[in-house]
N, C-alpha and C positions, 0 to 999 in steps of 0.2 A: 461264076459259072462252073458247073461241075460236069466233067465228061464221064461217059460210061466207064465203069470200073469192073473189069472181068478178072477172075482168078482161075488159073489153070494149075492143077497139081502135076508135077513132073518129077519122076524118080531118076536121078542121074546115076550112072554106073559107078560103083565103088571098086577100085582096082587095087586096094591096099588092105592088108590084114590089120584089123583094128588093134591087135596086140602091140603094134609099133608105139602106141601111146605110152606103154610102160617101159620101152627100151631106152637105155641111156643114149643121149645124142653124142655124136662125135665131138670131141672137144680139143682145145689147144690152150696152152698157157696155164696159169694158176686156176685150180678149181674154185668155184665161187664162194665156198664156205671158208676159204683160207685168205680172202681178200680184205679182211677187216682192217688190217694195218697198212694196206696199200691204197692211199688216198691220192687221186689225181687232182692236178691243179688246172683251173681254167681261168679265162678272162671273164669277169662278171660285168654285165651292163644293166644298170637299174633303169626301169621305166621312169621318165621324168613326170613332174606335175603332181597335183593333189597334195600340196604341202600346206599344213595348217599349224600355225604357231611354231614354225621351224621344224616340224616333224613330218616325215613321210607317212601318209595315211594309207598307203596301198598294201594290200595283202591278198590279192587274188589275180590269177591269170590263166584260167582253164580254157585256153583257146588254141587253135592251130595257127601257125605262122607261115609266112610266105616270102619269096624273093621276087622283086620286080625286075623289069628289063634292064635297069641300071645297076643291078647287083645289090640294091639296098634290101635289108631284112626288116620286115614289118612285124611288130609284136605289140603288146599292150600291158597295162597294169590297171587293176581296178581296186576299189576299196571294199567291195563285198557287203557294204552296209545296206540294211533295209530299215523300214520305219520301226519295227519292233524287235530288232536284234538285241539280244541280251549279252552282257559282258563285253569283251573286246578291250582294246588298249585305251581308247578315248571315249568318254561319255558325253562330250559337249557337241555332239553332231548337230544339234539344233542351231548352232551358231555358224556352222561351216557354210561358206557361200554356195557350194554346189549341192547342199542338202543331203539327202539320204540315198546314197549309192551313185557312183559315177565311174567312168572308165576313160583312161587316156590312151589313144592310139598313137604309136610313135614308130620311128624307124632308125635303124643302125646303118651308118655308112662305113663300110670296111676300108674305103680309101683314106678317109680322114680319121678313122677309129673313133667316131663320135656318135652320140645318140641325140635325136631331135624329136620334139613333140609335134604332132600333126594336128590333132583336134581332140576335144572331149565329146564323148558320145551323147551325153545328155543334151548339150547345147546344139549339137548337130541335128538332133531329132526333135528339137523344141519341146523337150519333156520337162515338165515342172516336177522337180523332186522335192517333196516336202513330207510333213507328218502323215498325210493321207495317201500319198502316191510315191512308192519307192522308185528310185531311178535305175539306170542300167548299172548295177553294182559290179558287173563283170561281163566279159564276152566269153560265152561257153561254146561258141561256134568257130567258124574259120575267119581269119583275116586272109583274103585271097586276092589275087591280081588277075585281071582279064588281059586279053591280047593287046589292048590299047594302053596298058600301063595304069589303068584305074584300080583303086583299092576298094574292095567290097567287104562289108562286115555287118554284123547285127547284134542286138543287145540281149541281155538276160538279166532278170531281176536279182538284186542282192539277197542276202539271207533274211527273208521277211515272211511273216505269217506262218512260220513253222513248216512250210512245205513249198513246192514249186508250182502247184496248180491252184493259184489264188482265184482264178475264174471271175475276176472283176466284180466281187461282191461289194456292196455299199456299207460303210463309207470308205473303207480302205480297199485300194485296188491298184494293180499293176496294169498299165495300158496294153502292154505287150512289147515284144522285141521289135525294135525299129530296124529297117534295112537301109544302109547308108552306102553311097558311092562317093569316093574322094579322089580328086585328080591332083596328084602331087605337084605337077609342073605349074599349075595355076592356083592351087589352094581352094578350088571350088568344091563345095559339098552339095550333093543332091540327096534329098530325103525321099525314099521310095515307099514310105508308109509302113504299116504293121501287117505283115502277111497273115498273122493269126491273132486277133485281139485276145488279150489276156494271157497269151503264152509266150514264154521266152524262146529264142531261136537256138536250136542245138546244132544246126549245120547251115553253112552258106557256101555253096560250091558253084563254080562257073563252068558252063558248057559253051565252048567256043563255036562249035558247029552251028548251034541253034540260037546263040546269044541269049541264053537262058540262065537264070539263077535257080539251082535246085537246093532245097532245104528241108529240114525236119524241125517241128516244134515240140517242145516237151509237153505242152498242154494238149491233151487228147490225142497225142501221137499222130499228128498230121504231117503228111508230105505236101509241100507246096512247090510250085515253080512259077517264076515270074519271067515273062518275055520282056526283055529290057526295052526294046524299041517301041513297043506298043503299050507297055505297062499292063498287059493282060495277066491276071493272077488266077491260077487254078489251084484248088486244094483237094486232097484225097485222103480219105481215112485209111490208116494202116491197120495192122492186126492188133489184137489185144496185147500182144507181146510188148514189153517196155523197150521200144525202139529208140535208143539213144545214139546210134551210129548210122552213118550213111557213107557208102562208097560210090564214087562216080568213076566209071572206067573211061578209057580213052575214046570210046565211042559215044560218050555222053549219057550212058545208061546208069541210073541210080540202082544200087543194091542195098537191101535192108535185111537185118536179122528178122527171122519170123518164128512163129510158135511151133514149127516143126524141127527146131534145133538146126536150122539151115538158113538159107538166104532166099530172098525174093528179089527179082529184077523187074524194073519197069522200063517198057519200051516207049520213049517219048513220041515216036512217030505214029504208032498204032494206039497209044494210050491204054495198054494192057499190062497187067501184072502176071508174072509167072512164078509160082511158088515151087521151090525145090524142097525135097525132104532128105537129101543126102546129108548125113550128120556132119557137123563141124563142132569143134570144142566150144565155140562161142566167139564173140567179137568185142574187143575193147580198144584195139588199135589196128591200123591197116595201112597198106601201101599197094599200088597197082603198077605193073609194068606196061610198057608200050604194047606188048603182045597180049595183054589182057589177063595176066596171071595176078590174082589177088593173094597177098600175104596178110595173115591176120594173127593177132595174139588174143587168146581167150582171157576171160576174167581171172582164171586160175593160173595163167602164165604159160599155156601151151602154144607153140608156134605151128602154124599150118599154112598150106597153100591151096588155091582153087584155080585151076586152069579153065577160064570161062569159054575157051574154044572147044574143049573136050569134056567139060564138067567133071574133071578128075581132081579128087581131093587127096592131099598127102599130109600126114602128121609128121612134123619135123623135130619134135622133142620139146622138153620143158626148158624154159629160158634160163633157169638157174640149176638145171639138173636135179631138181628136188620136186618130183611130181606130187609128193604128199603135201606140199606147201602151196598155198594160194599166193601168188606173187602179183600184186596189183600193178599193171603196166598199161599206160594209156598213150604211149608215143612210139612211133616207128618212122624211120626215114630210109628211103631207097637210093642207093648209088648204083644205077643200072650199068653205067660204063665199067665200074670196077667190080660189079657183081657182089654187092654187100648190102646188108640191112644193118642199120644202127638203131639202138634204143637204150634208154636207161631202164634197166630191169628193176622193177619194184618201186614202191612209194609208200609213204606213211608207215615206214618201219616193217614192211612185209618181207624183206630178205633176211638171210642169216646174219648179214653184216649190220642190219639195222638201218642202212641207207641204200639208195639205188646203186646198181653196178653197171658201169658202162660196158655194153655188150655189142659185139659185132658178129653177125652170122654170115659166113662165107657161102654164097649161093652155089658156086661152082663145086667146091669140095664138101659142101654140106656139113660145115663145122661151126661150132660156137667158139668165140674167143672172148674171154672175160678179162678186161684190161685193168680194172681197179674200181674202187668205190668213189662216189662223188658226194660232197658234203651239201646235199640238198634234201628237202623233205620229199619232193616228188617232181615229176616232169610230165607235162601234158602233151607237149608237141616237140617234134624234132624235124629237121630239114637239112637236106644236102644241097648246098649251093652249086652253081655251075663250075666253080673252081675246086670242088670236092670238100670245101670246108663244111663242117657239120655244126649246126646251131641247135640249141636246146632251150625251150621256154620253160623255166623252172620256178617252183615255189621254194625259195632258198633262204637260208639264214642271212640276215642283214650283214653285209660284208664291208670291210675297208682294208685295203692292202693285204687281201688274202686271209683275213682273220675275222671271226664273228664279232660284231659289235654288241656289247652288253650294256644294259641300263645300270644306273647306280646301285640298284638292288640285285644285280646279277642276272636279270632276265635277258633272253634273246628273242628277237622278233623275226618272223618270216615275211619276206617281201618278194615281189615278182622280179625276176632277172632273166636276161638273155645270156646264155653261156656259149662260148665259142671254142671249138675244138678243131685242130688241124691234124687229120690222121696221116699216117705214113702211106706212101704209095704201095707198100707191101705189108702183108699181115705177118704177125709173129710166127 
């Protein structure tokens, strides 16, 4: 069923001189280009499972993480394999029992300092992963918790067919990202189907007020919403813009990037879209306050805010004080009580240091604090727990006792890890 889809163009007031984009942000501590030799040490927690011939087969975790009511942190690790992926570490994937692409969902218990496997996404969705059908090689959406403590997530195909939009052509096809609910206390798994056949899920977000799952698919850029109690599914076409992000504010309204270099908001009660054309630098990571202020990081590394009550946009500076440099950053965590944003700035070698920089933005004093570099390739998700501990879901070098593990020929391998950081109550 598809409901009426209206678009209204709305110009929000811009109360800020755009030249602020070029002004250096207020800073504290070491400048980011001098942090190359200041490496921070964290606790690393590897995602369990997917072991083949004594080796860890995982090397993907581009998902958002969450905390459940018991303080457990939910993350995952996937093998990223598809049926025709070339190269990689192991070529005997035809013999592996889980086939061509799979993901393990797991949780970290801070009380016992242990990691536990919950379920494998392929088996939870009854997906046959073989030479013709790639499995859920990763989760590229959210692992999120509803108000009853259930865990929700959805699948995404591994590196297969050379692109993400395989569109179910014969004989090779990806069925589509499956939506799964897992109840930790009972171990019960419920399969809610494939919201968009042929398309991997790029977002899975929970709306407590309406008991709805909001999401975005990578195939054909569709926004979907599932009413949990009735299993009613509605799908809506988005713009031609490559919408890979979705923000859901505290009122349960989804926001999407649009072709006007701005955002579009969807009202779930009236089922209408409103397009804004107030310019933002772009969206690659975000966080939302209880008052409805959206903080975002652009693909180039500019931090900005949008007050959804007044439609006021502010540009807060470049996250490594190098506006001439594109700093790939896809994670942001908000500690609203302490007035801070946390993120690992940079990934895939995009910073001056060559590795991500642990960054804190002080919302009250409007200052960046660069604390040091982190020995990872990239970080897709970060989270502030209720006790103010910060967790990062990272693509990191395989570690043991704080040191990289090397193969006999001197190679290092990247694996999915959860990193744990306990910040000080006061900033430097």
